[in-house]
mmCIF file as gemmi writes it, N, C-alpha and C atoms, coordinates in Angstrom:
data_model
loop_
_atom_site.group_PDB
_atom_site.id
_atom_site.type_symbol
_atom_site.label_atom_id
_atom_site.label_alt_id
_atom_site.label_comp_id
_atom_site.label_asym_id
_atom_site.label_entity_id
_atom_site.label_seq_id
_atom_site.pdbx_PDB_ins_code
_atom_site.Cartn_x
_atom_site.Cartn_y
_atom_site.Cartn_z
_atom_site.occupancy
_atom_site.B_iso_or_equiv
_atom_site.pdbx_formal_charge
_atom_site.auth_seq_id
_atom_site.auth_asym_id
_atom_site.pdbx_PDB_model_num
ATOM 1 N N . MET Axp A 1 ? 8.701 -0.911 -32.196 1 0 ? 1 A 1
ATOM 2 C CA . MET Axp A 1 ? 8.717 -0.54 -30.756 1 0 ? 1 A 1
ATOM 3 C C . MET Axp A 1 ? 7.974 0.936 -30.761 1 0 ? 1 A 1
ATOM 4 N N . THR Axp A 2 ? 7.474 1.292 -29.772 1 0 ? 2 A 1
ATOM 5 C CA . THR Axp A 2 ? 6.757 2.397 -29.523 1 0 ? 2 A 1
ATOM 6 C C . THR Axp A 2 ? 7.946 3.351 -28.786 1 0 ? 2 A 1
ATOM 7 N N . SER Axp A 3 ? 7.865 4.862 -29.092 1 0 ? 3 A 1
ATOM 8 C CA . SER Axp A 3 ? 8.669 5.645 -28.591 1 0 ? 3 A 1
ATOM 9 C C . SER Axp A 3 ? 8.488 6.163 -26.993 1 0 ? 3 A 1
ATOM 10 N N . LEU Axp A 4 ? 9.564 6.225 -26.593 1 0 ? 4 A 1
ATOM 11 C CA . LEU Axp A 4 ? 9.366 7.354 -25.372 1 0 ? 4 A 1
ATOM 12 C C . LEU Axp A 4 ? 8.293 8.129 -25.165 1 0 ? 4 A 1
ATOM 13 N N . GLY Axp A 5 ? 8.475 9.066 -25.974 1 0 ? 5 A 1
ATOM 14 C CA . GLY Axp A 5 ? 7.413 10.242 -26.214 1 0 ? 5 A 1
ATOM 15 C C . GLY Axp A 5 ? 5.948 9.865 -26.136 1 0 ? 5 A 1
ATOM 16 N N . THR Axp A 6 ? 6.03 8.798 -27.147 1 0 ? 6 A 1
ATOM 17 C CA . THR Axp A 6 ? 4.42 8.259 -27.281 1 0 ? 6 A 1
ATOM 18 C C . THR Axp A 6 ? 3.936 7.54 -25.944 1 0 ? 6 A 1
ATOM 19 N N . ILE Axp A 7 ? 4.709 6.769 -25.419 1 0 ? 7 A 1
ATOM 20 C CA . ILE Axp A 7 ? 4.259 6.179 -24.32 1 0 ? 7 A 1
ATOM 21 C C . ILE Axp A 7 ? 3.983 7.288 -23.194 1 0 ? 7 A 1
ATOM 22 N N . VAL Axp A 8 ? 4.829 8.273 -22.915 1 0 ? 8 A 1
ATOM 23 C CA . VAL Axp A 8 ? 4.723 9.286 -22.158 1 0 ? 8 A 1
ATOM 24 C C . VAL Axp A 8 ? 3.127 10.331 -22.348 1 0 ? 8 A 1
ATOM 25 N N . GLU Axp A 9 ? 3.082 10.227 -23.579 1 0 ? 9 A 1
ATOM 26 C CA . GLU Axp A 9 ? 1.841 11.105 -23.882 1 0 ? 9 A 1
ATOM 27 C C . GLU Axp A 9 ? 0.506 10.098 -23.626 1 0 ? 9 A 1
ATOM 28 N N . ALA Axp A 10 ? 0.716 8.729 -23.994 1 0 ? 10 A 1
ATOM 29 C CA . ALA Axp A 10 ? -0.145 7.84 -23.63 1 0 ? 10 A 1
ATOM 30 C C . ALA Axp A 10 ? -0.644 7.74 -22.054 1 0 ? 10 A 1
ATOM 31 N N . LEU Axp A 11 ? 0.347 7.846 -21.15 1 0 ? 11 A 1
ATOM 32 C CA . LEU Axp A 11 ? 0.34 7.869 -19.875 1 0 ? 11 A 1
ATOM 33 C C . LEU Axp A 11 ? -0.402 9.03 -19.373 1 0 ? 11 A 1
ATOM 34 N N . HIS Axp A 12 ? -0.153 10.116 -19.844 1 0 ? 12 A 1
ATOM 35 C CA . HIS Axp A 12 ? -0.641 11.426 -19.602 1 0 ? 12 A 1
ATOM 36 C C . HIS Axp A 12 ? -2.139 11.448 -19.683 1 0 ? 12 A 1
ATOM 37 N N . ALA Axp A 13 ? -2.535 10.969 -21.199 1 0 ? 13 A 1
ATOM 38 C CA . ALA Axp A 13 ? -3.811 11.004 -21.54 1 0 ? 13 A 1
ATOM 39 C C . ALA Axp A 13 ? -4.848 10.431 -20.668 1 0 ? 13 A 1
ATOM 40 N N . SER Axp A 14 ? -4.193 8.972 -19.983 1 0 ? 14 A 1
ATOM 41 C CA . SER Axp A 14 ? -4.904 8.053 -19.289 1 0 ? 14 A 1
ATOM 42 C C . SER Axp A 14 ? -4.71 8.331 -17.652 1 0 ? 14 A 1
ATOM 43 N N . GLU Axp A 15 ? -4.194 9.671 -17.578 1 0 ? 15 A 1
ATOM 44 C CA . GLU Axp A 15 ? -4.037 10.425 -16.028 1 0 ? 15 A 1
ATOM 45 C C . GLU Axp A 15 ? -3.237 9.057 -15.324 1 0 ? 15 A 1
ATOM 46 N N . ILE Axp A 16 ? -2.392 8.864 -15.814 1 0 ? 16 A 1
ATOM 47 C CA . ILE Axp A 16 ? -1.257 7.993 -15.197 1 0 ? 16 A 1
ATOM 48 C C . ILE Axp A 16 ? -0.277 8.552 -14.691 1 0 ? 16 A 1
ATOM 49 N N . ASN Axp A 17 ? 0.405 8.869 -13.767 1 0 ? 17 A 1
ATOM 50 C CA . ASN Axp A 17 ? 1.433 9.96 -13.456 1 0 ? 17 A 1
ATOM 51 C C . ASN Axp A 17 ? 2.596 9.281 -13.77 1 0 ? 17 A 1
ATOM 52 N N . GLY Axp A 18 ? 3.73 9.548 -13.856 1 0 ? 18 A 1
ATOM 53 C CA . GLY Axp A 18 ? 5.069 9.27 -13.822 1 0 ? 18 A 1
ATOM 54 C C . GLY Axp A 18 ? 6.313 9.943 -14.108 1 0 ? 18 A 1
ATOM 55 N N . ALA Axp A 19 ? 7.407 9.539 -14.056 1 0 ? 19 A 1
ATOM 56 C CA . ALA Axp A 19 ? 8.605 10.315 -14.521 1 0 ? 19 A 1
ATOM 57 C C . ALA Axp A 19 ? 9.503 9.601 -15.291 1 0 ? 19 A 1
ATOM 58 N N . VAL Axp A 20 ? 10.453 10.256 -15.844 1 0 ? 20 A 1
ATOM 59 C CA . VAL Axp A 20 ? 11.708 9.894 -16.67 1 0 ? 20 A 1
ATOM 60 C C . VAL Axp A 20 ? 12.582 10.907 -16.498 1 0 ? 20 A 1
ATOM 61 N N . SER Axp A 21 ? 14.048 10.22 -15.87 1 0 ? 21 A 1
ATOM 62 C CA . SER Axp A 21 ? 15.065 11.498 -16.117 1 0 ? 21 A 1
ATOM 63 C C . SER Axp A 21 ? 16.542 10.783 -16.168 1 0 ? 21 A 1
ATOM 64 N N . TRP Axp A 22 ? 17.431 11.15 -16.693 1 0 ? 22 A 1
ATOM 65 C CA . TRP Axp A 22 ? 18.532 10.952 -17.027 1 0 ? 22 A 1
ATOM 66 C C . TRP Axp A 22 ? 19.827 11.421 -16.173 1 0 ? 22 A 1
ATOM 67 N N . ILE Axp A 23 ? 20.713 10.639 -15.733 1 0 ? 23 A 1
ATOM 68 C CA . ILE Axp A 23 ? 21.745 11.159 -14.973 1 0 ? 23 A 1
ATOM 69 C C . ILE Axp A 23 ? 23.003 11.309 -15.632 1 0 ? 23 A 1
ATOM 70 N N . TYR Axp A 24 ? 23.402 10.099 -16.446 1 0 ? 24 A 1
ATOM 71 C CA . TYR Axp A 24 ? 24.494 10.503 -17.789 1 0 ? 24 A 1
ATOM 72 C C . TYR Axp A 24 ? 24.337 9.132 -18.224 1 0 ? 24 A 1
ATOM 73 N N . ASP Axp A 25 ? 25.343 8.913 -19.2 1 0 ? 25 A 1
ATOM 74 C CA . ASP Axp A 25 ? 25.302 7.976 -20.084 1 0 ? 25 A 1
ATOM 75 C C . ASP Axp A 25 ? 24.708 6.721 -19.575 1 0 ? 25 A 1
ATOM 76 N N . ASP Axp A 26 ? 23.555 6.342 -20.333 1 0 ? 26 A 1
ATOM 77 C CA . ASP Axp A 26 ? 22.974 5.066 -20.21 1 0 ? 26 A 1
ATOM 78 C C . ASP Axp A 26 ? 22.51 4.822 -18.803 1 0 ? 26 A 1
ATOM 79 N N . VAL Axp A 27 ? 22.271 5.805 -18.073 1 0 ? 27 A 1
ATOM 80 C CA . VAL Axp A 27 ? 21.567 5.858 -16.899 1 0 ? 27 A 1
ATOM 81 C C . VAL Axp A 27 ? 20.368 6.458 -16.902 1 0 ? 27 A 1
ATOM 82 N N . TRP Axp A 28 ? 19.079 5.907 -16.867 1 0 ? 28 A 1
ATOM 83 C CA . TRP Axp A 28 ? 17.789 6.305 -17.087 1 0 ? 28 A 1
ATOM 84 C C . TRP Axp A 28 ? 16.875 6.01 -15.651 1 0 ? 28 A 1
ATOM 85 N N . THR Axp A 29 ? 16.247 6.74 -15.238 1 0 ? 29 A 1
ATOM 86 C CA . THR Axp A 29 ? 15.377 6.155 -14.165 1 0 ? 29 A 1
ATOM 87 C C . THR Axp A 29 ? 13.708 6.636 -14.735 1 0 ? 29 A 1
ATOM 88 N N . VAL Axp A 30 ? 13.176 5.669 -14.201 1 0 ? 30 A 1
ATOM 89 C CA . VAL Axp A 30 ? 11.806 5.906 -14.55 1 0 ? 30 A 1
ATOM 90 C C . VAL Axp A 30 ? 10.795 5.741 -13.227 1 0 ? 30 A 1
ATOM 91 N N . GLN Axp A 31 ? 9.887 6.087 -13.455 1 0 ? 31 A 1
ATOM 92 C CA . GLN Axp A 31 ? 8.788 5.634 -12.217 1 0 ? 31 A 1
ATOM 93 C C . GLN Axp A 31 ? 7.536 6.012 -12.609 1 0 ? 31 A 1
ATOM 94 N N . LEU Axp A 32 ? 6.347 5.044 -12.132 1 0 ? 32 A 1
ATOM 95 C CA . LEU Axp A 32 ? 4.804 5.302 -12.076 1 0 ? 32 A 1
ATOM 96 C C . LEU Axp A 32 ? 4.731 5.947 -10.797 1 0 ? 32 A 1
ATOM 97 N N . GLY Axp A 33 ? 3.738 7.123 -10.604 1 0 ? 33 A 1
ATOM 98 C CA . GLY Axp A 33 ? 3.375 7.39 -9.623 1 0 ? 33 A 1
ATOM 99 C C . GLY Axp A 33 ? 3.819 8.742 -9.171 1 0 ? 33 A 1
ATOM 100 N N . ASP Axp A 34 ? 3.64 9.493 -8.37 1 0 ? 34 A 1
ATOM 101 C CA . ASP Axp A 34 ? 4.278 10.95 -7.945 1 0 ? 34 A 1
ATOM 102 C C . ASP Axp A 34 ? 4.675 11.197 -6.414 1 0 ? 34 A 1
ATOM 103 N N . ALA Axp A 35 ? 5.365 12.221 -6.243 1 0 ? 35 A 1
ATOM 104 C CA . ALA Axp A 35 ? 5.738 12.44 -4.878 1 0 ? 35 A 1
ATOM 105 C C . ALA Axp A 35 ? 4.222 12.876 -3.945 1 0 ? 35 A 1
ATOM 106 N N . VAL Axp A 36 ? 3.305 13.308 -4.5 1 0 ? 36 A 1
ATOM 107 C CA . VAL Axp A 36 ? 1.865 13.875 -3.879 1 0 ? 36 A 1
ATOM 108 C C . VAL Axp A 36 ? 1.304 12.49 -3.57 1 0 ? 36 A 1
ATOM 109 N N . ASN Axp A 37 ? 1.074 11.885 -4.689 1 0 ? 37 A 1
ATOM 110 C CA . ASN Axp A 37 ? 0.052 10.443 -4.509 1 0 ? 37 A 1
ATOM 111 C C . ASN Axp A 37 ? 0.838 9.158 -4.167 1 0 ? 37 A 1
ATOM 112 N N . GLY Axp A 38 ? 2.425 9.092 -4.203 1 0 ? 38 A 1
ATOM 113 C CA . GLY Axp A 38 ? 2.744 8.233 -4.027 1 0 ? 38 A 1
ATOM 114 C C . GLY Axp A 38 ? 3.393 7.492 -5.125 1 0 ? 38 A 1
ATOM 115 N N . ILE Axp A 39 ? 4.614 7.028 -4.951 1 0 ? 39 A 1
ATOM 116 C CA . ILE Axp A 39 ? 5.576 6.361 -6.242 1 0 ? 39 A 1
ATOM 117 C C . ILE Axp A 39 ? 4.934 4.793 -6 1 0 ? 39 A 1
ATOM 118 N N . VAL Axp A 40 ? 4.475 4.262 -7.201 1 0 ? 40 A 1
ATOM 119 C CA . VAL Axp A 40 ? 4.082 2.913 -7.194 1 0 ? 40 A 1
ATOM 120 C C . VAL Axp A 40 ? 5.089 1.891 -7.846 1 0 ? 40 A 1
ATOM 121 N N . ALA Axp A 41 ? 5.969 2.363 -8.631 1 0 ? 41 A 1
ATOM 122 C CA . ALA Axp A 41 ? 7.204 1.667 -8.831 1 0 ? 41 A 1
ATOM 123 C C . ALA Axp A 41 ? 8.267 2.562 -9.656 1 0 ? 41 A 1
ATOM 124 N N . GLU Axp A 42 ? 9.284 1.947 -9.345 1 0 ? 42 A 1
ATOM 125 C CA . GLU Axp A 42 ? 10.587 2.834 -9.909 1 0 ? 42 A 1
ATOM 126 C C . GLU Axp A 42 ? 11.796 1.653 -10.232 1 0 ? 42 A 1
ATOM 127 N N . ALA Axp A 43 ? 12.77 2.284 -11.317 1 0 ? 43 A 1
ATOM 128 C CA . ALA Axp A 43 ? 13.554 1.298 -11.682 1 0 ? 43 A 1
ATOM 129 C C . ALA Axp A 43 ? 14.688 2.353 -12.338 1 0 ? 43 A 1
ATOM 130 N N . VAL Axp A 44 ? 15.805 1.89 -12.697 1 0 ? 44 A 1
ATOM 131 C CA . VAL Axp A 44 ? 16.9 2.219 -13.393 1 0 ? 44 A 1
ATOM 132 C C . VAL Axp A 44 ? 17.051 1.498 -14.473 1 0 ? 44 A 1
ATOM 133 N N . VAL Axp A 45 ? 17.153 1.863 -16.008 1 0 ? 45 A 1
ATOM 134 C CA . VAL Axp A 45 ? 17.39 1.318 -17.012 1 0 ? 45 A 1
ATOM 135 C C . VAL Axp A 45 ? 18.529 2.147 -17.793 1 0 ? 45 A 1
ATOM 136 N N . GLY Axp A 46 ? 18.733 1.296 -18.857 1 0 ? 46 A 1
ATOM 137 C CA . GLY Axp A 46 ? 19.944 1.664 -19.791 1 0 ? 46 A 1
ATOM 138 C C . GLY Axp A 46 ? 19.782 2.339 -21.122 1 0 ? 46 A 1
ATOM 139 N N . SER Axp A 47 ? 18.565 2.744 -21.264 1 0 ? 47 A 1
ATOM 140 C CA . SER Axp A 47 ? 18.33 3.658 -22.547 1 0 ? 47 A 1
ATOM 141 C C . SER Axp A 47 ? 16.87 3.98 -22.605 1 0 ? 47 A 1
ATOM 142 N N . ALA Axp A 48 ? 16.526 5.06 -23.728 1 0 ? 48 A 1
ATOM 143 C CA . ALA Axp A 48 ? 15.081 5.729 -23.606 1 0 ? 48 A 1
ATOM 144 C C . ALA Axp A 48 ? 14.209 4.453 -23.956 1 0 ? 48 A 1
ATOM 145 N N . GLN Axp A 49 ? 14.569 3.705 -24.8 1 0 ? 49 A 1
ATOM 146 C CA . GLN Axp A 49 ? 13.691 2.488 -25.426 1 0 ? 49 A 1
ATOM 147 C C . GLN Axp A 49 ? 13.557 1.672 -24.197 1 0 ? 49 A 1
ATOM 148 N N . GLU Axp A 50 ? 14.493 1.396 -23.247 1 0 ? 50 A 1
ATOM 149 C CA . GLU Axp A 50 ? 14.016 0.423 -21.926 1 0 ? 50 A 1
ATOM 150 C C . GLU Axp A 50 ? 13.31 1.364 -21.105 1 0 ? 50 A 1
ATOM 151 N N . ALA Axp A 51 ? 13.249 2.426 -21.232 1 0 ? 51 A 1
ATOM 152 C CA . ALA Axp A 51 ? 12.379 3.55 -20.551 1 0 ? 51 A 1
ATOM 153 C C . ALA Axp A 51 ? 11.078 3.192 -20.81 1 0 ? 51 A 1
ATOM 154 N N . ALA Axp A 52 ? 10.857 3.383 -22.145 1 0 ? 52 A 1
ATOM 155 C CA . ALA Axp A 52 ? 9.538 3.014 -22.692 1 0 ? 52 A 1
ATOM 156 C C . ALA Axp A 52 ? 8.971 2.15 -22.331 1 0 ? 52 A 1
ATOM 157 N N . GLU Axp A 53 ? 9.597 0.775 -22.531 1 0 ? 53 A 1
ATOM 158 C CA . GLU Axp A 53 ? 9.21 -0.261 -22.169 1 0 ? 53 A 1
ATOM 159 C C . GLU Axp A 53 ? 8.883 -0.693 -21.009 1 0 ? 53 A 1
ATOM 160 N N . TRP Axp A 54 ? 9.97 -0.398 -19.953 1 0 ? 54 A 1
ATOM 161 C CA . TRP Axp A 54 ? 9.77 -0.557 -18.618 1 0 ? 54 A 1
ATOM 162 C C . TRP Axp A 54 ? 8.111 0.229 -18.141 1 0 ? 54 A 1
ATOM 163 N N . LEU Axp A 55 ? 8.062 1.785 -18.67 1 0 ? 55 A 1
ATOM 164 C CA . LEU Axp A 55 ? 6.775 2.42 -18.521 1 0 ? 55 A 1
ATOM 165 C C . LEU Axp A 55 ? 5.777 1.5 -19.113 1 0 ? 55 A 1
ATOM 166 N N . ARG Axp A 56 ? 5.56 1.304 -20.038 1 0 ? 56 A 1
ATOM 167 C CA . ARG Axp A 56 ? 4.393 0.229 -20.667 1 0 ? 56 A 1
ATOM 168 C C . ARG Axp A 56 ? 4.353 -0.972 -19.944 1 0 ? 56 A 1
ATOM 169 N N . ALA Axp A 57 ? 5.077 -1.751 -19.612 1 0 ? 57 A 1
ATOM 170 C CA . ALA Axp A 57 ? 5.009 -3.196 -19.08 1 0 ? 57 A 1
ATOM 171 C C . ALA Axp A 57 ? 4.301 -2.975 -17.837 1 0 ? 57 A 1
ATOM 172 N N . ASN Axp A 58 ? 5 -1.967 -16.765 1 0 ? 58 A 1
ATOM 173 C CA . ASN Axp A 58 ? 4.588 -1.582 -15.714 1 0 ? 58 A 1
ATOM 174 C C . ASN Axp A 58 ? 3.137 -0.953 -15.399 1 0 ? 58 A 1
ATOM 175 N N . ALA Axp A 59 ? 3.006 -0.26 -16.338 1 0 ? 59 A 1
ATOM 176 C CA . ALA Axp A 59 ? 1.447 0.721 -16.708 1 0 ? 59 A 1
ATOM 177 C C . ALA Axp A 59 ? 0.485 -0.51 -16.652 1 0 ? 59 A 1
ATOM 178 N N . VAL Axp A 60 ? 0.633 -1.314 -17.489 1 0 ? 60 A 1
ATOM 179 C CA . VAL Axp A 60 ? -0.401 -2.314 -18.047 1 0 ? 60 A 1
ATOM 180 C C . VAL Axp A 60 ? -0.517 -3.32 -16.477 1 0 ? 60 A 1
ATOM 181 N N . ARG Axp A 61 ? 0.531 -3.556 -16.373 1 0 ? 61 A 1
ATOM 182 C CA . ARG Axp A 61 ? 0.619 -4.53 -15.004 1 0 ? 61 A 1
ATOM 183 C C . ARG Axp A 61 ? -0.113 -3.866 -14.038 1 0 ? 61 A 1
ATOM 184 N N . ARG Axp A 62 ? 0.146 -2.481 -13.557 1 0 ? 62 A 1
ATOM 185 C CA . ARG Axp A 62 ? -0.427 -1.765 -12.232 1 0 ? 62 A 1
ATOM 186 C C . ARG Axp A 62 ? -1.684 -0.924 -12.483 1 0 ? 62 A 1
ATOM 187 N N . TYR Axp A 63 ? -2.097 -1.034 -13.763 1 0 ? 63 A 1
ATOM 188 C CA . TYR Axp A 63 ? -3.358 -0.141 -14.271 1 0 ? 63 A 1
ATOM 189 C C . TYR Axp A 63 ? -4.076 -0.984 -15.28 1 0 ? 63 A 1
ATOM 190 N N . PRO Axp A 64 ? -4.58 -2.499 -14.902 1 0 ? 64 A 1
ATOM 191 C CA . PRO Axp A 64 ? -5.096 -3.04 -16.036 1 0 ? 64 A 1
ATOM 192 C C . PRO Axp A 64 ? -6.392 -2.617 -16.624 1 0 ? 64 A 1
ATOM 193 N N . HIS Axp A 65 ? -6.872 -1.905 -15.856 1 0 ? 65 A 1
ATOM 194 C CA . HIS Axp A 65 ? -8.502 -1.377 -16.348 1 0 ? 65 A 1
ATOM 195 C C . HIS Axp A 65 ? -8.409 -0.021 -17.264 1 0 ? 65 A 1
ATOM 196 N N . SER Axp A 66 ? -7.146 0.54 -17.088 1 0 ? 66 A 1
ATOM 197 C CA . SER Axp A 66 ? -7.043 1.732 -17.63 1 0 ? 66 A 1
ATOM 198 C C . SER Axp A 66 ? -7.181 2.158 -19.461 1 0 ? 66 A 1
ATOM 199 N N . ALA Axp A 67 ? -7.283 3.088 -19.747 1 0 ? 67 A 1
ATOM 200 C CA . ALA Axp A 67 ? -7.284 3.441 -21.484 1 0 ? 67 A 1
ATOM 201 C C . ALA Axp A 67 ? -6.041 2.924 -21.633 1 0 ? 67 A 1
ATOM 202 N N . PHE Axp A 68 ? -4.78 3.27 -20.651 1 0 ? 68 A 1
ATOM 203 C CA . PHE Axp A 68 ? -3.558 3.106 -21.494 1 0 ? 68 A 1
ATOM 204 C C . PHE Axp A 68 ? -3.354 1.557 -21.801 1 0 ? 68 A 1
ATOM 205 N N . ALA Axp A 69 ? -3.922 0.616 -20.739 1 0 ? 69 A 1
ATOM 206 C CA . ALA Axp A 69 ? -3.906 -0.935 -20.883 1 0 ? 69 A 1
ATOM 207 C C . ALA Axp A 69 ? -4.52 -1.304 -22.177 1 0 ? 69 A 1
ATOM 208 N N . ARG Axp A 70 ? -5.777 -0.608 -22.489 1 0 ? 70 A 1
ATOM 209 C CA . ARG Axp A 70 ? -6.549 -1.183 -23.751 1 0 ? 70 A 1
ATOM 210 C C . ARG Axp A 70 ? -5.73 -0.629 -24.921 1 0 ? 70 A 1
ATOM 211 N N . LEU Axp A 71 ? -4.778 0.042 -24.936 1 0 ? 71 A 1
ATOM 212 C CA . LEU Axp A 71 ? -3.986 0.69 -26.233 1 0 ? 71 A 1
ATOM 213 C C . LEU Axp A 71 ? -2.969 -0.052 -26.067 1 0 ? 71 A 1
ATOM 214 N N . TYR Axp A 72 ? -2.104 -0.333 -25.04 1 0 ? 72 A 1
ATOM 215 C CA . TYR Axp A 72 ? -1.254 -1.228 -24.9 1 0 ? 72 A 1
ATOM 216 C C . TYR Axp A 72 ? -1 -2.595 -24.311 1 0 ? 72 A 1
ATOM 217 N N . PRO Axp A 73 ? -1.818 -3.514 -24.525 1 0 ? 73 A 1
ATOM 218 C CA . PRO Axp A 73 ? -1.957 -4.763 -23.808 1 0 ? 73 A 1
ATOM 219 C C . PRO Axp A 73 ? -0.47 -5.669 -23.644 1 0 ? 73 A 1
ATOM 220 N N . ARG Axp A 74 ? -0.875 -6.12 -22.588 1 0 ? 74 A 1
ATOM 221 C CA . ARG Axp A 74 ? 0.208 -7.177 -21.893 1 0 ? 74 A 1
ATOM 222 C C . ARG Axp A 74 ? 0.613 -7.761 -23.122 1 0 ? 74 A 1
ATOM 223 N N . SER Axp A 75 ? 2.26 -8.038 -23.187 1 0 ? 75 A 1
ATOM 224 C CA . SER Axp A 75 ? 3.017 -8.985 -24.245 1 0 ? 75 A 1
ATOM 225 C C . SER Axp A 75 ? 3.468 -10.093 -23.598 1 0 ? 75 A 1
ATOM 226 N N . ALA Axp A 76 ? 3.857 -10.995 -24.514 1 0 ? 76 A 1
ATOM 227 C CA . ALA Axp A 76 ? 4.031 -12.398 -23.737 1 0 ? 76 A 1
ATOM 228 C C . ALA Axp A 76 ? 5.41 -11.991 -22.781 1 0 ? 76 A 1
ATOM 229 N N . ASN Axp A 77 ? 6.082 -10.946 -23.02 1 0 ? 77 A 1
ATOM 230 C CA . ASN Axp A 77 ? 7.57 -10.884 -22.659 1 0 ? 77 A 1
ATOM 231 C C . ASN Axp A 77 ? 7.439 -10.054 -21.394 1 0 ? 77 A 1
ATOM 232 N N . ASP Axp A 78 ? 5.844 -9.828 -20.776 1 0 ? 78 A 1
ATOM 233 C CA . ASP Axp A 78 ? 5.951 -8.852 -19.905 1 0 ? 78 A 1
ATOM 234 C C . ASP Axp A 78 ? 6.32 -10.006 -18.408 1 0 ? 78 A 1
ATOM 235 N N . PRO Axp A 79 ? 6.716 -9.293 -17.305 1 0 ? 79 A 1
ATOM 236 C CA . PRO Axp A 79 ? 6.931 -9.934 -16.161 1 0 ? 79 A 1
ATOM 237 C C . PRO Axp A 79 ? 5.82 -10.571 -15.595 1 0 ? 79 A 1
């Protein structure tokens, strides 16, 4: 499994904007995009690892031709 930090660094290097935040125990919010350019996807997940996986799967789906997608291709479990 790839860590949240590694995924965030790879998204940043690929110039894909996003955010991760936590509210309280087991409530993490994740999003792709930003307030200036628009949020393209967002979700609430239950852990940092789920946040990493959500970001990976959704970035690959929404930005299939990005450098990020070349590093982290779609998996059989992706929606």
